[in-house]
C-alpha positions as CSV (number, residue, x, y, z in Angstrom):
1,M,-4.6,17.6,-4.7
2,K,-2.9,15.9,-1.7
3,V,0.4,14.2,-2.7
4,R,3.1,12.6,-0.6
5,Y,6.8,12.6,-1.4
6,Q,9.3,10.5,0.5
7,F,13.0,11.3,0.9
8,R,15.9,9.6,2.7
9,F,17.6,11.5,5.5
10,Y,20.6,10.8,7.7
11,P,20.2,11.8,11.3
12,T,23.1,12.6,13.6
13,N,23.8,10.5,16.7
14,S,22.0,13.0,18.8
15,Q,19.0,13.0,16.5
16,K,18.9,9.2,16.6
17,D,18.7,9.3,20.4
18,T,15.9,11.9,20.3
19,L,14.0,10.0,17.6
20,A,14.3,6.8,19.6
21,R,12.6,8.5,22.6
22,V,9.9,10.0,20.3
23,F,9.2,6.7,18.7
24,G,9.0,5.0,22.1
25,C,6.6,7.6,23.4
26,C,4.3,7.4,20.3
27,R,4.4,3.6,20.6
28,Y,3.5,3.7,24.3
29,V,0.7,6.2,23.9
30,Y,-0.8,4.3,20.9
31,N,-0.6,0.9,22.7
32,R,-1.9,2.1,26.0
33,A,-4.9,3.9,24.4
34,L,-5.6,0.8,22.3
35,R,-5.6,-1.4,25.4
36,L,-7.9,1.0,27.3
37,R,-10.4,1.2,24.4
38,T,-10.4,-2.6,23.9
39,D,-10.9,-3.4,27.6
40,A,-13.6,-0.7,27.9
41,W,-15.6,-2.3,25.1
42,Q,-15.0,-6.0,26.1
43,N,-15.8,-5.4,29.8
44,E,-18.3,-2.6,29.9
45,Q,-19.6,-2.3,26.3
46,R,-18.4,1.3,26.5
47,K,-16.8,3.2,23.6
48,I,-13.9,5.5,24.3
49,G,-13.2,8.1,21.6
50,Y,-10.3,10.3,20.6
51,H,-11.2,13.2,22.8
52,E,-11.3,11.0,25.9
53,T,-7.9,9.5,25.2
54,S,-6.6,13.0,24.5
55,K,-7.6,14.0,28.1
56,M,-6.0,10.8,29.4
57,L,-2.7,11.7,27.7
58,T,-2.6,15.0,29.6
59,A,-3.0,13.0,32.8
60,W,-0.4,10.5,31.9
61,K,2.2,13.2,31.5
62,R,1.6,14.2,35.1
63,E,1.9,10.6,36.5
64,E,5.1,9.8,38.3
65,D,5.8,6.7,36.2
66,T,5.2,8.4,32.8
67,K,6.5,11.9,33.2
68,W,8.9,11.1,30.4
69,L,6.1,11.5,28.0
70,A,6.4,15.3,28.4
71,E,10.1,15.3,27.4
72,V,9.3,14.9,23.7
73,S,7.2,17.0,21.3
74,S,3.5,16.9,22.3
75,V,2.5,17.0,18.6
76,A,3.9,13.5,17.8
77,T,2.1,11.8,20.7
78,Q,-1.1,13.6,20.0
79,Q,-0.9,12.5,16.3
80,A,-0.5,8.9,17.5
81,L,-3.9,9.1,19.1
82,R,-5.4,10.5,15.9
83,H,-3.9,7.6,14.0
84,L,-5.5,5.2,16.4
85,Q,-8.8,6.8,15.9
86,T,-8.4,6.5,12.1
87,A,-7.5,2.8,12.5
88,F,-10.8,2.3,14.4
89,I,-12.8,4.2,11.8
90,N,-11.3,2.0,9.1
91,F,-12.2,-1.1,11.1
92,W,-15.7,0.1,11.6
93,N,-16.0,0.8,7.9
94,K,-14.7,-2.8,7.2
95,T,-11.8,-1.5,5.2
96,A,-9.2,-2.8,7.6
97,R,-8.6,-5.2,10.4
98,Y,-8.9,-4.5,14.1
99,P,-6.0,-2.2,15.2
100,S,-2.9,-4.1,16.5
101,F,-0.3,-3.2,19.0
102,K,2.9,-1.5,17.7
103,K,6.2,-3.3,18.2
104,K,9.7,-1.9,18.8
105,H,11.5,-3.6,15.9
106,N,8.8,-3.0,13.3
107,R,8.4,0.2,11.3
108,Q,8.5,3.3,13.6
109,S,6.9,6.6,12.7
110,A,6.1,10.0,14.2
111,E,4.0,12.7,12.5
112,Y,4.4,16.5,12.9
113,T,1.9,19.1,11.9
114,Q,2.6,22.6,10.6
115,H,3.4,24.3,13.9
116,A,6.0,21.7,14.8
117,F,8.3,22.1,11.9
118,R,9.7,24.7,9.5
119,Y,10.6,24.4,5.9
120,D,12.4,27.1,4.0
121,A,14.3,26.8,0.7
122,G,15.3,23.2,1.1
123,N,16.0,23.4,4.8
124,L,13.7,21.3,7.0
125,S,13.8,21.8,10.8
126,V,11.6,19.7,13.2
127,S,10.7,20.5,16.8
128,G,13.2,18.8,19.2
129,L,15.4,17.6,16.3
130,G,16.7,20.7,14.6
131,R,17.7,20.7,11.0
132,L,17.5,17.4,9.1
133,D,20.1,16.3,6.6
134,V,17.5,15.3,3.9
135,H,18.7,14.2,0.4
136,W,16.2,15.9,-1.8
137,S,15.5,13.8,-5.0
138,R,12.8,16.0,-6.5
139,D,11.5,19.6,-6.5
140,F,8.1,20.8,-5.3
141,E,6.5,24.2,-5.2
142,S,4.1,24.2,-2.2
143,L,4.9,24.1,1.5
144,P,4.3,20.8,3.3
145,T,1.3,20.5,5.6
146,T,2.6,17.5,7.6
147,V,6.0,15.8,8.0
148,T,6.2,12.2,9.0
149,I,9.6,10.7,10.1
150,T,9.9,6.9,9.8
151,K,12.5,4.4,10.6
152,S,12.5,1.1,8.8
153,P,13.3,-2.2,10.5
154,S,16.8,-2.2,8.9
155,G,17.6,1.2,10.4
156,R,17.0,3.5,7.5
157,Y,15.4,6.9,8.1
158,F,12.9,8.6,5.8
159,V,10.9,11.8,5.9
160,T,7.5,12.0,4.1
161,L,6.0,15.4,3.2
162,C,2.3,15.8,2.6
163,L,1.7,18.6,0.0
164,D,-1.0,20.3,-1.9
165,E,0.3,20.1,-5.4
166,A,-1.1,20.7,-8.8
167,V,-0.2,17.6,-10.8
168,Q,0.1,18.1,-14.5
169,Q,-2.2,15.7,-16.4
170,M,-0.9,13.4,-19.1
171,P,-2.0,13.9,-22.7
172,K,-5.0,11.8,-23.8
173,T,-4.4,8.9,-26.2
174,G,-8.0,7.8,-26.8
175,K,-7.2,4.1,-26.0
176,L,-8.5,1.7,-23.4
177,V,-7.1,-1.6,-22.2
178,G,-8.1,-4.6,-20.1
179,V,-5.5,-6.0,-17.7
180,D,-5.6,-9.5,-16.2
181,L,-3.3,-10.0,-13.3
182,G,-1.8,-13.4,-12.7
183,V,1.0,-15.4,-10.9
184,S,2.9,-16.9,-13.8
185,R,2.8,-13.5,-15.6
186,L,2.4,-10.3,-13.7
187,A,-0.2,-9.0,-16.2
188,T,-1.6,-9.8,-19.6
189,L,-3.1,-6.9,-21.6
190,S,-6.0,-7.1,-24.0
191,T,-3.6,-6.0,-26.7
192,G,-1.7,-9.3,-26.4
193,E,1.2,-7.8,-24.5
194,R,2.5,-10.0,-21.6
195,I,4.3,-8.5,-18.7
196,P,6.5,-11.1,-16.9
197,N,6.6,-11.6,-13.2
198,P,10.1,-10.9,-11.8
199,R,9.4,-13.1,-8.7
200,Y,11.8,-11.1,-6.4
201,L,10.9,-13.2,-3.3
202,Y,11.4,-16.5,-5.1
203,K,14.9,-15.5,-6.3
204,K,16.0,-14.5,-2.8
205,Q,14.1,-17.3,-1.0
206,S,17.1,-19.6,-0.4
207,K,19.2,-16.8,0.9
208,L,16.4,-15.5,3.1
209,K,15.8,-19.0,4.6
210,R,19.5,-19.3,5.6
211,A,19.5,-15.9,7.2
212,Q,16.4,-16.6,9.2
213,R,17.7,-20.0,10.4
214,V,20.9,-18.2,11.6
215,L,18.7,-15.6,13.4
216,A,16.6,-18.4,15.1
217,R,19.8,-19.8,16.7
218,K,21.0,-16.6,18.2
219,A,20.3,-15.9,21.9
220,K,17.5,-13.4,22.5
221,G,18.8,-10.0,23.7
222,S,22.4,-10.6,22.4
223,G,24.3,-8.3,20.2
224,R,24.8,-11.0,17.6
225,R,21.0,-11.5,17.3
226,E,20.5,-7.8,16.8
227,R,23.1,-7.7,14.0
228,Q,21.6,-10.8,12.3
229,R,18.1,-9.3,12.7
230,L,19.3,-6.2,10.7
231,K,20.7,-8.5,8.0
232,V,17.3,-10.2,7.6
233,A,15.5,-6.9,7.7
234,R,17.8,-5.5,4.9
235,L,17.2,-8.5,2.8
236,H,13.4,-8.2,3.2
237,E,13.6,-4.5,2.3
238,R,15.7,-5.1,-0.8
239,I,13.0,-7.5,-2.0
240,A,10.2,-5.0,-1.3
241,D,12.1,-2.1,-2.8
242,A,12.7,-4.0,-6.1
243,R,9.1,-5.1,-6.3
244,K,7.8,-1.6,-5.7
245,D,10.2,-0.1,-8.3
246,H,9.0,-2.6,-10.9
247,L,5.3,-2.0,-10.2
248,D,5.9,1.8,-10.3
249,K,7.4,1.5,-13.8
250,V,4.7,-0.8,-15.1
251,T,1.7,1.2,-13.7
252,T,3.2,4.5,-14.9
253,D,3.7,3.1,-18.4
254,L,0.0,1.9,-18.5
255,V,-1.3,5.2,-17.3
256,R,0.8,7.0,-19.9
257,R,-0.4,4.8,-22.8
258,F,-4.1,4.4,-22.0
259,D,-7.0,6.7,-21.0
260,R,-9.1,3.9,-19.4
261,I,-7.7,0.9,-17.6
262,Q,-10.1,-1.9,-16.7
263,I,-9.0,-4.5,-14.1
264,E,-10.8,-7.1,-12.0
265,D,-11.8,-6.3,-8.5
266,L,-9.8,-9.1,-7.0
267,N,-10.3,-10.3,-3.4
268,V,-6.6,-10.5,-2.6
269,R,-7.2,-11.0,1.2
270,G,-9.3,-14.0,0.4
271,M,-6.8,-15.3,-2.2
272,V,-3.9,-15.4,0.1
273,K,-5.8,-17.7,2.5
274,N,-5.0,-20.4,0.0
275,H,-1.8,-21.7,1.6
276,C,-0.7,-23.3,-1.6
277,L,-0.6,-20.0,-3.5
278,A,-0.3,-17.4,-0.7
279,R,3.4,-16.8,-1.1
280,A,3.3,-16.6,-4.9
281,I,0.3,-14.2,-4.8
282,S,2.0,-12.0,-2.2
283,D,5.2,-11.9,-4.4
284,V,3.2,-10.5,-7.3
285,G,2.0,-7.5,-5.2
286,M,-1.6,-7.4,-6.7
287,G,-2.9,-5.0,-4.0
288,M,0.0,-2.6,-4.5
289,F,-0.5,-2.7,-8.3
290,R,-4.2,-1.7,-7.9
291,R,-3.4,1.1,-5.4
292,M,-0.7,2.5,-7.7
293,L,-3.1,2.5,-10.6
294,D,-5.8,4.2,-8.5
295,Y,-3.8,7.2,-7.4
296,K,-1.9,7.6,-10.7
297,C,-5.2,7.7,-12.6
298,R,-6.5,10.4,-10.2
299,W,-3.3,12.3,-10.6
300,Y,-3.0,12.3,-14.3
301,G,-6.7,12.5,-15.4
302,K,-7.1,8.9,-16.5
303,E,-9.9,6.4,-15.5
304,L,-9.6,3.2,-13.6
305,V,-12.6,0.8,-13.8
306,L,-12.8,-2.2,-11.4
307,V,-14.9,-4.9,-12.9
308,D,-17.1,-7.1,-10.6
309,R,-15.0,-10.0,-9.3
310,W,-17.8,-12.4,-10.2
311,Y,-17.7,-11.5,-13.8
312,P,-16.6,-14.7,-15.7
313,S,-13.8,-13.1,-17.6
314,S,-11.7,-16.3,-17.9
315,K,-14.6,-18.7,-18.8
316,R,-16.3,-16.4,-21.3
317,C,-15.2,-16.6,-25.0
318,S,-14.1,-13.2,-26.1
319,D,-15.2,-14.0,-29.7
320,C,-18.8,-15.4,-29.4
321,G,-19.6,-14.8,-25.7
322,H,-20.2,-18.4,-24.8
323,V,-19.5,-19.2,-21.1
324,V,-18.1,-22.6,-20.2
325,E,-19.3,-24.3,-17.0
326,S,-16.0,-24.9,-15.4
327,L,-12.3,-24.0,-16.0
328,S,-9.7,-25.1,-13.6
329,L,-6.6,-23.0,-12.8
330,S,-4.3,-25.6,-14.4
331,V,-5.9,-25.0,-17.9
332,R,-3.9,-22.3,-19.5
333,E,-5.4,-22.7,-23.0
334,W,-8.9,-23.8,-24.0
335,V,-11.0,-24.1,-27.2
336,C,-14.5,-22.6,-27.3
337,P,-17.0,-25.4,-27.9
338,E,-19.3,-23.0,-29.8
339,C,-17.0,-21.2,-32.2
340,G,-13.8,-23.4,-32.0
341,V,-11.4,-20.5,-31.3
342,L,-8.3,-21.3,-29.3
343,H,-7.9,-19.0,-26.3
344,D,-5.0,-18.2,-24.1
345,R,-6.6,-18.1,-20.6
346,D,-5.1,-14.8,-19.5
347,E,-5.3,-12.9,-22.8
348,N,-9.0,-14.0,-23.2
349,A,-9.7,-12.7,-19.7
350,A,-8.1,-9.4,-20.5
351,K,-10.1,-9.0,-23.6
352,N,-13.3,-9.7,-21.7
353,L,-12.3,-7.2,-19.0
354,K,-11.8,-4.6,-21.6
355,Y,-15.4,-4.7,-22.8
356,A,-17.1,-5.5,-19.4
357,E,-19.2,-2.3,-19.6
358,G,-22.6,-3.5,-18.5
359,H,-21.6,-5.1,-15.3
360,S,-21.5,-3.7,-11.8
361,V,-18.1,-2.2,-11.2
362,K,-16.3,-0.2,-8.5
363,A,-14.6,3.0,-9.4
364,R,-12.5,4.6,-6.7
365,G,-14.4,3.0,-3.9
366,E,-17.9,3.8,-5.1
367,T,-20.2,1.2,-6.7
368,V,-21.2,2.2,-10.2
369,R,-23.7,0.5,-12.5
370,R,-23.4,1.6,-16.1
371,S,-26.6,2.1,-18.0
372,G,-26.5,-0.9,-20.3
373,P,-23.6,-2.4,-22.3
374,R,-22.0,-0.1,-24.8
375,P,-21.0,-1.6,-28.1
376,R,-17.2,-2.0,-28.3
377,A,-16.4,1.0,-26.1
378,A,-17.4,3.9,-28.4
379,G,-15.0,6.8,-28.4
380,F,-11.9,4.8,-27.9
381,V,-9.4,3.6,-30.4
382,E,-9.5,-0.1,-31.1
383,M,-6.2,-1.9,-30.2
């Protein structure tokens, strides 16, 4: 299957200059093509596709003002147009927002296909750059099909290899679990286990505020502003790296311990529109948690089930099945009026998610309706 491995690399000064030109050309081609496609639709109701923009790129390289586009590898600029086409396809499929323009100080990237690089026994050479000083942190057997070079806002360089690798599946355990995500706790399992929320952004919030206030006072275009911008970017990346590392460990542990993981199909984009909770929800990383579980379950032969978001997991009693009419977010514990059992809100929701078999669910992007409820998940060990 297709896997991607990311490695840190350290370019020379000459390679940094070349990469700056490559990133600039890719950014220019992407933004110019986006502007043309947007204007053509708004003014003439005319669609411009990838092949038309590819012909335009050839003409741009011959124009007097944009001859510098021909000074860098043609593969990188061509791939920028392919990425724009993919962005439009995702927008038409309603899986992403309308494509936005690329900015100089955001994440920069350039992709190279097979005939634009050479990999041999740990040595990676890219067209126009030469050999890259990559710090390999893992081994792999197959040859990469594409190489993507990225530069983070803080100035770190990475190389991402796309490979066709055979991933070894994890041994079966015969267990299933329901996982309820939250803000006060990262996750609550149907087994009663509670995974705390580290709140990395909350811990660095005061330091980040001070750094951003200092940045706001610097004159635009000055060297001091650029140095302070890098400080802010490094702080943001430390927070993001810590969150990603923690979620990686949690999701890998879940996939290793359970054969089926059932979580709620949360509308994270809608949830962050609540300005009172947007920062706290973003600090949890719910979307990243789900994406990690998705690809790890596919890699290691496990099953991820997304339960319908309208399923009343919190309001349903996991003992008798009674559903209360309303349950505000401030209520963390409640007593079932039918059977009198005291429930922890999150643990009760996790137990209900574990046995939500007869409800419409989404599994890896496809809607699945199971044929009737199964009694207590037959074939799995009760936990």
